[in-house]
C-alpha positions in Angstrom: -29.7 66.1 -48.8 -28.5 65.7 -45.0 -25.0 63.8 -45.4 -21.4 63.2 -43.9 -18.3 63.8 -44.9 -16.0 60.8 -44.5 -12.4 60.9 -44.9 -9.6 58.1 -44.6 -6.0 59.4 -44.7 -3.3 57.3 -46.0 0.5 57.8 -46.7 -0.3 57.9 -50.4 -3.7 59.1 -50.9 -6.7 60.4 -49.1 -9.8 58.8 -49.7 -13.1 60.8 -49.4 -17.0 60.3 -49.8 -20.0 61.9 -49.0 -22.2 59.1 -47.3 -25.6 58.7 -45.8 -26.1 57.5 -42.6 -26.4 53.7 -43.8 -23.2 53.9 -45.6 -24.3 54.3 -49.2 -21.7 56.6 -50.9 -23.2 59.6 -52.7 -20.2 61.3 -54.0 -16.6 60.3 -53.9 -13.0 60.8 -55.1 -9.3 60.7 -53.8 -6.3 63.2 -53.9 -2.6 62.6 -53.2 -1.7 63.3 -49.5 -0.1 66.6 -49.4 3.5 66.2 -47.7 4.2 70.0 -47.7 2.8 70.3 -44.1 -0.2 70.3 -41.8 -1.7 73.5 -43.4 -1.4 72.6 -46.9 -3.3 69.1 -45.5 -5.9 71.3 -43.5 -6.4 73.6 -46.6 -6.9 70.4 -49.1 -9.7 68.7 -46.4 -11.5 72.0 -46.2 -11.7 72.8 -49.8 -13.4 69.1 -50.3 -15.6 70.2 -47.5 -16.5 73.2 -49.2 -17.2 72.0 -52.5 -19.6 69.4 -51.3 -21.7 71.9 -48.9 -23.2 73.4 -51.8 -25.1 70.2 -52.8 -25.3 68.0 -49.7 -26.5 69.4 -45.7 -23.3 68.2 -44.5 -23.7 67.3 -40.5 -20.3 66.2 -39.9 -17.2 65.1 -40.7 -15.6 61.6 -39.8 -11.8 60.9 -40.4 -9.9 57.8 -40.5 -6.5 58.1 -39.5 -3.3 56.2 -38.8 -1.3 56.6 -35.7 -2.5 55.8 -31.8 -5.7 58.0 -32.1 -7.1 59.6 -29.1 -10.6 59.9 -30.1 -11.4 61.9 -26.8 -8.9 64.7 -27.7 -8.7 64.3 -31.6 -4.8 63.9 -31.1 -2.6 61.2 -33.1 0.1 60.1 -31.6 2.6 57.7 -32.5 4.4 57.7 -35.8 3.3 57.2 -39.5 4.1 58.3 -43.2 2.6 61.4 -42.5 5.0 63.2 -39.8 2.7 66.4 -39.7 -0.7 64.8 -38.5 0.9 63.9 -34.9 0.9 66.8 -32.4 -2.2 69.0 -31.6 -6.0 68.2 -31.7 -7.1 67.3 -35.4 -10.4 67.4 -34.7 -10.4 71.0 -32.8 -8.6 72.4 -35.9 -11.1 70.9 -38.5 -14.1 72.2 -36.6 -12.5 75.5 -36.3 -11.9 75.9 -39.9 -15.5 74.0 -41.3 -17.8 74.9 -38.5 -19.0 70.9 -38.4 -18.6 68.6 -35.8 -15.7 66.2 -36.1 -14.6 62.8 -35.1 -11.5 60.5 -35.9 -10.2 56.9 -34.9 -7.5 54.7 -35.8 -7.8 53.3 -39.7 -7.7 49.7 -38.2 -10.1 50.4 -35.8 -12.3 51.6 -38.4 -12.1 48.7 -40.7 -13.0 46.5 -37.7 -16.2 48.6 -36.8 -17.0 48.2 -40.4 -17.0 44.6 -40.0 -19.4 44.7 -37.1 -21.7 47.3 -38.4 -22.5 45.8 -41.7 -19.8 43.3 -42.5 -18.4 39.4 -41.3 -19.1 40.4 -37.4 -22.4 41.9 -38.1 -24.7 40.9 -35.2 -21.5 39.3 -32.9 -20.9 41.1 -29.7 -17.4 40.2 -29.2 -14.4 39.5 -32.1 -11.2 40.4 -33.1 -9.8 41.4 -36.2 -6.2 40.8 -37.2 -5.0 42.7 -40.2 -1.8 40.8 -41.8 0.4 43.2 -44.0 3.8 45.1 -43.8 3.5 43.8 -39.9 0.4 42.3 -38.0 -1.7 44.8 -36.4 -6.0 44.5 -35.4 -8.7 45.4 -33.2 -10.8 44.0 -30.5 -13.9 45.1 -30.6 -17.1 44.3 -27.7 -20.4 45.7 -28.3 -19.5 47.9 -31.2 -16.8 49.2 -28.8 -12.8 49.4 -29.4 -11.0 48.3 -26.5 -8.3 50.4 -26.6 -5.9 49.8 -23.5 -4.3 52.2 -21.1 -1.8 53.2 -23.7 -3.9 52.8 -26.6 -2.1 49.6 -27.6 -5.0 47.4 -27.5 -4.9 45.2 -30.5 -1.3 45.6 -31.4 -1.3 42.0 -32.0 2.1 42.2 -33.6 4.2 42.8 -30.7 3.8 39.3 -29.3 6.8 37.4 -28.8 6.2 33.9 -30.2 9.1 31.7 -30.9 11.9 30.0 -28.6 14.2 32.8 -28.9 15.2 32.9 -25.1 16.3 28.9 -25.9 18.5 30.3 -28.9 20.1 33.2 -27.4 18.2 35.4 -30.0 17.0 39.0 -29.2 13.5 38.2 -28.4 12.3 41.6 -29.9 13.5 40.1 -33.0 11.0 37.2 -32.6 7.8 39.4 -32.4 4.6 38.2 -34.7 4.7 40.8 -37.0 8.7 40.0 -37.9 8.0 36.3 -38.2 4.5 35.8 -39.4 3.6 38.8 -41.7 3.3 39.4 -45.4 6.7 40.9 -45.4 8.0 38.1 -43.5 7.0 35.7 -45.6 7.9 37.5 -48.6 11.7 37.8 -47.0 12.2 34.5 -46.2 12.0 33.2 -49.7 13.7 36.0 -51.1 16.6 34.6 -48.8 16.1 31.1 -49.4 16.6 32.0 -53.0 18.9 34.0 -52.8 17.0 37.2 -54.1 17.9 40.9 -53.2 15.2 42.4 -51.1 12.7 43.8 -52.7 12.6 41.4 -55.8 9.1 39.8 -54.8 6.0 40.6 -53.1 3.4 38.6 -51.2 1.3 38.0 -54.9 4.3 36.6 -56.5 5.2 34.6 -53.7 1.9 32.7 -54.2 2.2 32.6 -57.8 5.7 30.6 -57.3 4.0 28.1 -55.3 0.9 27.8 -57.6 3.7 27.2 -60.0 5.2 24.2 -58.4 8.1 26.5 -56.5 9.1 24.2 -53.4 10.8 27.0 -51.7 7.4 29.3 -51.9 5.4 26.1 -50.9 7.9 25.4 -48.1 7.9 29.1 -46.9 3.7 29.4 -47.2 3.3 26.4 -44.8 5.3 27.7 -42.5 3.6 30.9 -42.6 0.3 29.5 -42.3 1.5 27.8 -39.1 2.8 30.7 -37.4 -0.2 32.5 -38.3 -2.0 30.2 -36.5 0.1 29.9 -33.6 -0.5 33.3 -32.6 -4.2 32.8 -33.2 -4.2 30.4 -31.0 -3.0 32.4 -28.3 -5.2 35.2 -29.0 -8.2 32.7 -28.7 -7.1 31.5 -25.3 -6.4 35.1 -24.0 -9.1 36.8 -25.3 -12.0 33.8 -26.1 -13.6 36.1 -28.7 -16.8 35.0 -30.3 -15.3 35.4 -34.0 -11.5 35.9 -35.7 -11.7 38.2 -38.9 -8.7 38.0 -40.6 -7.8 41.2 -43.4 -5.2 43.0 -45.4 -4.7 42.0 -49.0 -3.5 38.4 -48.5 -6.7 37.3 -46.7 -8.7 37.8 -50.3 -7.1 34.5 -51.2 -9.4 31.8 -50.1 -6.3 29.2 -49.7 -5.0 31.4 -47.2 -7.7 31.3 -45.0 -8.1 27.4 -45.5 -4.3 27.2 -44.7 -4.6 28.9 -41.4 -8.0 26.7 -40.4 -6.1 23.5 -41.5 -3.3 24.7 -39.0 -5.7 25.7 -36.3 -7.3 22.0 -36.8 -4.3 20.3 -35.8 -3.5 22.6 -32.5 -5.9 20.3 -30.3 -4.9 17.8 -27.3 -6.8 16.2 -24.5 -6.4 19.6 -22.8 -6.7 22.3 -25.5 -9.9 21.3 -27.3 -11.4 25.0 -28.2 -12.4 24.6 -31.8 -10.8 27.9 -33.2 -11.5 29.0 -36.8 -10.8 32.2 -38.7 -12.4 34.0 -42.1 -11.9 37.0 -44.1 -12.9 40.2 -43.5 -16.0 41.5 -46.0 -15.0 44.4 -46.7 -11.5 45.9 -48.6 -11.3 49.5 -49.8 -14.0 51.1 -48.2 -13.7 49.5 -44.6 -12.0 52.5 -43.2 -14.5 55.1 -44.5 -17.5 52.9 -43.5 -16.1 52.2 -39.8 -15.2 56.2 -39.7 -18.8 56.7 -40.5 -19.7 54.3 -37.8 -17.8 55.9 -35.3 -19.1 59.5 -36.3 -22.4 58.3 -35.7 -21.6 56.8 -32.0 -19.7 60.1 -30.9 -22.6 62.3 -32.2 -25.9 60.5 -32.2 -27.7 63.8 -32.1 -26.6 64.3 -35.4 -28.2 61.0 -36.7 -30.4 62.1 -39.7 
């Protein structure tokens, strides 16, 4: 059977799947991301490909990767939890070793492409995905194409400076959206207000505290919704997408989407009249794999079965 090998490279695990062109999983698994270096990493991936070549007619390899990915050269810039992947062309290295065509795309971009292909943005021409987690990142998608920017930083929404730091004398770079409105920022705020050691809580525990009636957690979550809404307001007026999707683990909590939308309804007056609303991404664990496959099919149309 003809199929594609799709891999999602993460800091802890490499997830992989054999998929058909409709993103149906035919086989899947995961292995710990090797820390020894590039050679071990390449050997592990080649071993996976070899294992499934016997059962499937693999047409190519699709990669989802952290970092600032140059999809044309296959090089991974920036930084990540896997230092050795940054440098030479990953696509060239794997193509030479496997004899198969290879594509690569940034993991957040893969997740956004999956939503436009088969998910919450299906049949939407122009949308943005905002991923809220350790920081805030995302993607801008138009006609199933990622808008990357001149320095491959398109969609790096977390770098926006949002609060009144110039009035307080605070360093503006300490007031970015990531530092003030990410899940990590919410957790840090609750820990500080409750005089808890850093690392005492996680996002899930903050929401459980709020559900149990903890006023500090409830107040911090209310501020969190407001900060997220302000950033989304700015993005709507700057980019004016048809749809705004929220991803990251926190987006699976229905009250988060409701809370953000509640704050967005308050950001209106006689001049700012746009209706702004967000919804959750549809896919979670499979998003990077699905988006990587979509990217591969677009980069290698001749290999479509």
